[in-house]
C-alpha positions in Angstrom: 0.0 0.0 0.0 2.8 2.4 0.9 4.5 1.5 -2.4 1.4 2.3 -4.4 1.0 5.6 -2.6 4.5 6.7 -3.5 3.9 5.6 -7.1 0.7 7.6 -7.2 2.5 10.7 -5.8 5.2 10.3 -8.4 2.5 10.7 -11.1 1.3 14.0 -9.7 3.0 16.2 -12.3 1.8 14.0 -15.1 -1.8 14.1 -13.9 -1.6 17.9 -13.6 -0.3 18.3 -17.1 -2.9 15.9 -18.5 -5.7 17.7 -16.8 -4.5 21.0 -18.1 -4.4 19.6 -21.7 -7.9 18.2 -21.5 -9.4 21.3 -19.9 -7.8 23.4 -22.7 -9.1 21.1 -25.4 -12.6 21.0 -24.1 -12.6 24.7 -23.7 -11.4 25.1 -27.3 -14.2 22.8 -28.6 -16.8 24.7 -26.6 -15.6 28.1 -27.8 -14.6 27.5 -31.4 -16.5 24.3 -32.3 -15.2 20.9 -33.4 -14.0 21.9 -36.9 -11.8 24.8 -35.8 -10.8 23.4 -32.5 -8.4 20.8 -34.0 -5.9 23.3 -35.3 -6.5 25.9 -32.6 -6.2 23.3 -29.9 -2.9 22.1 -31.3 -1.5 25.6 -31.3 -2.6 26.2 -27.7 -1.1 22.9 -26.6 2.1 23.8 -28.4 2.3 27.0 -26.4 1.7 25.0 -23.2 4.4 22.4 -24.1 7.0 25.1 -24.9 6.3 26.9 -21.5 6.7 23.6 -19.7 10.0 22.8 -21.5 11.4 26.3 -20.8 10.3 26.0 -17.2 12.1 22.7 -16.8 15.3 23.9 -18.4 15.4 27.0 -16.2 14.5 25.2 -13.0 16.9 22.3 -13.4 20.5 21.8 -14.4 20.2 19.6 -17.5 23.2 17.2 -17.7 24.2 16.3 -21.2 26.9 13.6 -21.4 29.2 13.3 -24.5 27.6 10.9 -26.9 27.2 10.4 -30.7 23.5 11.0 -31.5 23.5 9.6 -35.0 22.9 6.0 -33.9 19.9 7.1 -31.9 18.5 9.0 -34.8 18.7 5.7 -36.9 17.2 3.8 -34.0 14.2 6.1 -33.8 13.6 6.0 -37.5 14.0 2.2 -37.7 11.6 1.4 -34.8 8.9 3.7 -36.3 9.4 2.3 -39.8 9.2 -1.4 -38.7 6.2 -0.8 -36.4 4.2 1.2 -38.9 5.0 -1.2 -41.8 3.8 -4.1 -39.7 0.6 -2.2 -38.7 -0.1 -1.3 -42.4 0.6 -5.0 -43.4 -2.0 -6.2 -40.9 -4.4 -3.6 -42.1 -5.1 -2.1 -38.6 -3.6 1.3 -39.0 -5.6 4.2 -37.5 -7.2 7.0 -39.5 -4.9 9.8 -40.5 -6.2 13.3 -39.7 -5.9 15.1 -43.0 -7.4 18.3 -41.7 -4.1 19.2 -39.9 -1.4 20.7 -42.2 1.6 18.4 -42.3 4.0 21.1 -41.2 1.9 21.8 -38.1 1.7 18.0 -37.5 5.5 17.6 -37.7 6.1 20.6 -35.4 3.5 19.4 -32.9 3.9 15.6 -32.8 7.4 15.4 -34.3 9.4 18.1 -32.5 7.8 19.9 -29.6 5.6 17.0 -28.4 8.4 14.5 -28.1 10.6 17.1 -26.2 7.7 17.8 -23.8 6.9 14.1 -23.3 10.6 13.1 -22.7 10.9 15.8 -20.0 7.6 14.7 -18.4 7.9 10.9 -18.7 11.6 10.4 -18.7 13.4 13.3 -17.0 10.8 14.0 -14.3 9.1 10.6 -13.8 12.2 8.5 -13.7 13.8 10.9 -11.2 10.7 10.5 -9.0 10.6 6.7 -9.4 14.2 6.4 -8.3 13.3 7.8 -4.9 11.4 4.7 -3.9 12.7 2.0 -6.2 16.3 1.0 -6.7 15.7 -1.5 -9.5 16.4 0.0 -13.0 14.5 -2.9 -14.5 11.3 -2.1 -12.5 11.8 1.7 -13.2 12.1 1.0 -17.0 8.9 -1.1 -17.1 7.0 1.3 -14.9 8.0 4.4 -16.9 7.3 2.6 -20.2 3.9 1.4 -19.0 2.9 4.8 -17.5 3.9 6.5 -20.8 1.8 4.0 -22.8 -1.4 4.3 -20.8 -1.6 8.0 -21.4 -2.1 7.4 -25.2 -5.6 7.1 -26.7 -5.8 3.9 -28.8 -4.4 0.4 -28.9 -2.1 1.2 -31.9 -0.4 4.2 -30.2 -0.4 2.5 -26.8 1.6 -0.5 -28.1 4.0 1.9 -29.9 4.3 4.1 -26.9 5.0 1.1 -24.6 7.8 0.1 -27.0 9.3 3.6 -27.3 8.8 4.2 -23.5 10.8 1.1 -22.5 13.6 1.8 -25.0 13.9 5.5 -24.0 13.7 4.8 -20.3 16.5 2.3 -20.7 18.6 4.7 -22.8 18.0 7.6 -20.3 19.1 5.5 -17.4 22.0 4.2 -19.3 23.3 7.5 -20.8 21.9 10.0 -18.2 21.3 12.3 -21.2 17.8 13.5 -22.0 18.8 14.4 -25.5 19.3 10.7 -26.4 15.6 9.7 -25.9 14.5 13.0 -27.4 16.3 12.2 -30.6 14.8 8.6 -30.7 11.3 10.0 -30.0 11.5 12.9 -32.5 13.0 10.9 -35.4 10.4 8.2 -34.9 7.5 10.5 -34.7 8.6 12.6 -37.7 9.1 9.6 -40.0 5.7 8.2 -38.8 3.9 11.3 -40.2 5.1 10.5 -43.8 4.4 6.8 -43.8 1.0 6.1 -45.4 1.0 2.4 -46.6 2.8 -0.9 -46.5 6.0 -1.3 -48.6 8.3 -4.3 -48.3 11.3 -2.3 -49.3 10.7 0.3 -46.7 10.2 -2.5 -44.1 13.5 -4.1 -45.2 15.2 -0.7 -45.1 13.9 -0.2 -41.5 15.3 -3.6 -40.4 18.7 -2.7 -41.9 18.7 0.6 -40.1 17.8 -1.1 -36.8 20.8 -3.5 -37.2 23.1 -0.6 -38.1 21.9 1.5 -35.1 22.5 -1.4 -32.7 26.0 -2.0 -34.0 26.9 1.7 -33.8 25.4 2.0 -30.3 27.4 -1.1 -29.1 30.5 0.2 -30.7 30.0 3.6 -29.1 29.5 2.0 -25.7 32.6 -0.2 -26.0 34.7 2.8 -26.9 33.8 4.6 -23.7 
């Protein structure tokens, strides 16, 4: 019971940010209507995300260890490509919202959104989880699961669980928030331009995954 209480308290900031998001989105729908609220709501949330990121950076000393980011760029792209190709192949991909301009979508879900989520679910959450659990394995699973359940459908929940576990491991391993941000951003950006199954793209994703793993292992061995 004490463990669950501490776990719940560690989620306080996440709950606050989620409540703020939903209140703003509901208010936008009420004021502007459903049609206009999509873009207006995204712009408002972008503003909130940026404020949160700036606040975190000003309030905390962000440690950035020396690391090559290129392998993690490839890792993010490869995971997104493989997952999305498999989803398309199974024919269970979600509907793409074509009412949102692709540039706004990339800025929101591909750049600002991932930075916000990595600060919220990796930098802040993992720091709180460490206070009452010394097992990195448990922390990685908890952080990944918590990240996943705050998504809105089974397709994104599974992908978020995968990315959440990978990024939680990388953050604990590297102690560098830029690493999971790169993985998250590259994956989200590439996901916005994938529209249908293509075997060559799937094969390319698998090759990129193997290359990224080799480069990451090589980088770790050279330290």
